[in-house]
N, C-alpha and C positions, 0 to 999 in steps of 0.2 A: 602042168600042173605044178610040176617041182618048182619051176621059175616063179610061178604065183606065190607059193608057200614062202619062198625066200625074201620076195618084195614085201609081204605081210609082215615077216618077222623083222626086217630091216626098218619098216615103217614103226613098228613098235617099239624097237630099240632107241630110235631117234625121239619119240614121244616121252621116253624114259629120261632120256639124257636132257632134254630142254629144261624141264622143271630144276633137274640138279645144277645146270648151268646157270640157269638164272638165280638158283639160290646163291651159288658159289660168288657170283658177281655183286650180287646185294651184299654178302659178307665182305667182300674185298673193298666194295666202296665204303662200307660202314666202318672198317677197319682204317680206311685211309682218312676217313673224315675225323676219325678219333686221334690218328697220328697228327693230322694237321692241327687239330684243336689242342693237343699236346705241345706242339710246338709253339702256339701262340699263348700258352700258359705262362703267367709271370713266374720267375723262381722265387722260393720260398725264403722268407727270412727266419732264421732260428730264433726261438724266445729264449735267449740266454744272456748272461752277464759275466765277464764284459763280451760286449759286441765289438768286433774289430771293423771299425769304418773307415773308408778311404775318402779323404776330402781333397780334391785336386784343384788348387786356386789357378785363376787365369794369371794374375800379376800382383804385385804389392806395392804399386807406385802411386797410390793415392789414398785419401782417408777412407773412402768407401769400402775399397778392398780391405783395406786394414781393420775396419769395423767388422766386416763379413767374417773374416778369418777368427777374430777374437770371439766373435758370437759362438762359433764351434768350439773353440778352446774352452770357453766359460762353461758351455753345457755339457761337455764331455763327462766329466765326473758325476754329474747329478743325472745324467741320463745312462750310465753304465757303459760309456762307450770307450775303447781304447783306439784313439784316433791317429791314424797315418797321413800325415800333411805333406803336400808338395807345392811348389810354386812353378808355374809355366813361363815365368817373365815374359809374358806377352805373346808367346809363340805357340800356334796351334799344334805343330809337331811335337814339341815339348809337351804339351799338355797329353796329348794321344799317348806318348811314351810313358808318361807319369801314370796314366790308368791303366796302361798295359803291365806297367810294373806292379801295381795293385792287383789286377786280376792274378799275376803270376804268385803273388803272396798269399792269394786265396782270402781276401777279405770277405767278410760277411755281407757288406753294403758299400756301395758307392754313392757318394753325395758329391755334385760337383756343378758349376756355373760354365757352360759350354761357351769357350771365347767367341766361336762362330757358329752358324747354324748347321751349315753344311759338312765341314771337316770333321766335326765331333758326332755326327749322327752314327757313323758306322761303329765307333767304339762302343756306343750304347748296345748294338747288336753283339758285339763281340762279349760283352759283360753278361748278357742274357745267355748266349750260348755256354758260357762258363758256369752258369748256375748263380750269377751274383746280381740280386735286385738293384735297381738305379733310382735314387731321387734326383731329379734337376732343380737347381735353385736359381733364381735371379735371371737366368737365360735360357731358350728352349733351344730345340734342335729341330732340323727339318722334318716335318711330321710326314712326308712322302717316303723318307727313309725308315725312320724310327718313330714310331706312334705311341703317345700316351696312353696308359692303361692296357697296352698289349706287349709292348717291348721294354717300357720302364713304368714305374708305379705312378709318379705324377710330376708335375711340374709346380714348383711352389714359387710364386712371383706376383710381380705388379702386372696391372693391365696397361702395358707400355702405350699403346693407341690412345687411350683415355687421358695418360698423362700428356701426351702431345696435344690432345683438345684442350686439356685444361691450362697448359702454357699459352696456346693460341688465343683462347677465349680472353684470357688476362690481357693479352697485348694488344688485342682489338679494342678492348675499353681503355687501356692506358693511352693509346695513340688516337683515340676516336675514329678508328677503322682506317687511318692513313698511315702507311709506313711502308719504307724500302729496307729489306730486311736481309741481313747475312745470316745464313744457317751454318752453324758448326756442328757438323755430324759426328756421332760416335764411331767406334770400330766398324769399319766396312765389313758386312755380313753378319754382324751381330744382332741377334732378334732385337734387343732394347734399341738398337741404333735404327734398323728397318721400320719399327712399329712407332717409335717417337718421332721419325719424320713423317710417316703416313698420317698420323694422327694429326700433327701441327698442319702438314700441307694440305689436308681435308679442308679444315677451317679457314686457312688463308684463301683457298679457292673460292669460298664462297663469300669472300669480301672484296670487291672490285678495287677499293682503294689499298689493298695490301699487295706487295709484290716481293717475291723472293728474288733478290737480284744476284744472289751467289750463294752457293751450298758446297761446302767441301769438309771432308773428314778430318777432325783434329784428334781422332783415336782416344777420345776420353782422356787426355792428358793435358796439363795445365800449359807445359811449355809448348806442346804442339800446337794447342790452342792458340796461345800467343802469339807464334810463329805465322799461322795461318792468317790471324786476323790482322798481322802487320801487313800481310800481303795483299789482302782483301780490302782494306782500308785504301791502300795506294791505287788500286783498281776501281774502287767505288767510294770515293769521298763523299758521296751525297747520301750515304747509309744514314738512317734514323732508328734502326733498331736491330738487335741480336737476338736470336734464339740459339742457345747452346744446348748440347743434348745431356750435359751435367755441369755440375756446379765447377769442376777443375777447369774445364774450357772456357766457362764463363768468366772464371776469375783471371785467366790468361788473357782473355779478351779485354778485361778491364785494364789489365797493365798495357797492352797496347794502345788502347784508346786514349789513356794518359799520355804515353809517350807521343801519340800524334798530336797533343795538344788540345784534345776534345774532352768533355766531361761527361763520363758515365752516370747515366741516371737523369741527364738534362738533355744533352745534345743527343745522345743515344740511349734508348731505352733497352733493358736485357733482361729477358726472362730465360730460367733454366728449370734443370730438374735434379734432384738429389736430396736436399736439405742436409747439407753438410755445416759443420760449425763455422767453415770460413764463408760459405754461401750466405748464412744467416747473418754473421758480422757484416757482410757487404750489403745486406738488405739494409741492416740497421744504420749502416753509414750513408744510406741513400744511393749507393752506386750501383746496386742490383735491384731489378723492381721487384721480382717474385721468383720462387723456387717451389716446384712441385716435389714433394717428398718422394723418395724412392727407398724404401726401408732396407737396409742390409742385415737385418738381425734374423737371420734364417735359422740359426741353431736351435732354438727352442721349438720352432715349426718343424723341422726336420726330425727332431726327436718324437715329438708328439705323433707324427705322421710314422714314423718306423715301428713305433710301439703299437699304434693302432693296426698297421698293416701284419705285424707278428702275430696278433691275436688273432688274424682273419677277418678283420673289418674291411668293407668295402671303401676304398680310397677314390675320391673323385680325382678325374684326369687332370684338373687344374685347381690348386689350393690358391685362391685368390688372395694377395695381400692388400689391404686398404691403406690409402697414402694420404698424409696431411697435406696443407697448403701453406706456404708462409708468404706474407707481404709485410709492408709497413705497418699494417694495423695490428698484425697478431705477433710479431717476429720476438718482441722483447719477452713476452710471457711464454714463448714457445723454445726458448734457448736450451732448455734442459733436453729437449729431444734432438740436439745437434750432435754431430760425432766428429 
């Protein structure tokens, strides 16, 4: 009889414990979910003046980058920013260390164009952990590592795939769908280079008379583009078209083509991306066929996004920049947009 009473009391005790355990488990799951949500929350941006803003440039060896940097310098006073600027001189590791230094200085906001997608993704997470919001401009990072809207505010930039499409569409028309193409790629691993290649190659693949006979990086630099073009011209003297991922490499290619005794714009059609003053002058001279604009003027856009974010407004994960298109038909009346 005593044994039966003991069993009854034990059963009652277990019945009381089970609901309590279930409640504690539910609470733990709820707290865990809240913690995970808090970890995913973007850092706040103080609504104050002046705002200490770090701008980490990739390099300053071409007009596009100089125009981009100037855009931030020009907007600083108007936006109420105290800007800390660095130049990575074309080095991923230097850009990472520059940004780490800005994090150590406790800047209020970080704005930068990641030189390459993968090496610069982890530093975005470091900034987030330090409570510093980030805006990426011009180039993006690897979304599998750092995601827009979760780890950084937004990416402000062009649709690079569409730029490649537009460049290829022009070349198809200019060559009547028949061309042997040398492609001068931008910096290996940069989102702009990856997507400009993807967009261009997609259109070429749909046109049987168009063939990419060689594709090599010129690192978005004029002299490197010239050197690469010189080498590829020797290996492929039958080339009839060039697609350069930016104007600087296109201008380098023009120099190489001339040095080889050929006429750019006649013997070899050239299409590119950027819309620099040098590129537009080359279009006017008949040496460059067309250039898809890629605007470098991110200062005012970044200022606007930062101010709206500080007020608590919802920012889209991609603030898309619209780009003009220049060819012989409109280049003269568009010169004011060159830089």
